[in-house]
C-alpha positions in Angstrom: 83.5 102.5 83.1 85.1 102.6 79.9 88.0 100.2 79.7 91.2 101.8 78.5 94.4 100.3 77.4 97.8 101.1 79.3 99.0 103.3 76.2 95.8 105.4 76.5 96.1 105.9 80.1 99.7 107.0 79.9 98.8 109.6 77.4 95.9 110.7 79.6 98.6 111.1 82.4 101.0 113.1 80.2 98.2 115.6 79.2 97.6 116.1 82.9 101.1 116.8 83.7 102.7 113.6 84.8 106.2 112.9 83.4 107.7 109.6 82.6 110.6 108.8 85.1 111.6 105.5 83.9 110.6 102.5 82.0 111.3 99.0 83.3 110.3 96.4 80.7 106.7 97.1 80.1 106.0 99.1 83.3 106.1 102.9 82.8 106.5 104.9 86.0 105.3 108.3 86.1 105.8 111.2 88.7 104.4 114.7 88.9 106.4 117.8 90.5 104.9 118.6 93.9 103.0 115.2 94.2 104.7 112.4 96.1 102.8 109.7 94.5 104.3 107.4 91.6 102.1 105.7 89.2 103.2 102.6 87.2 101.3 101.9 84.4 101.6 98.2 82.7 101.7 98.8 78.8 100.9 95.4 77.1 100.2 96.4 73.3 96.5 97.3 73.2 95.2 95.1 76.1 93.0 96.9 78.3 93.8 97.6 81.9 91.9 95.4 84.4 88.9 97.3 86.2 90.5 97.3 89.8 94.0 98.5 88.6 92.3 101.0 86.4 90.3 102.6 89.2 93.1 102.4 91.4 95.4 104.3 88.9 92.6 106.9 88.3 92.2 107.6 92.0 95.9 108.1 92.7 96.1 110.4 89.6 92.9 112.4 90.3 91.2 111.4 87.1 87.5 111.1 87.0 85.5 108.7 84.8 84.1 111.4 82.6 87.6 112.3 81.6 88.3 109.0 79.9 
């Protein structure tokens, strides 16, 4: 799996229709109309997301590995 940073993942979410609901420190919370899920993305500069967290966020957002 390709490692991506929080910034890159946030951009990918926004392209797929997720809207930024709020920012609390370095954590950006995204929501999508019609979807009850909330996705919290830690954005720490250009540091890559850890593999387990990235898989969890991808699963919740419905993003496949080919879309990275």
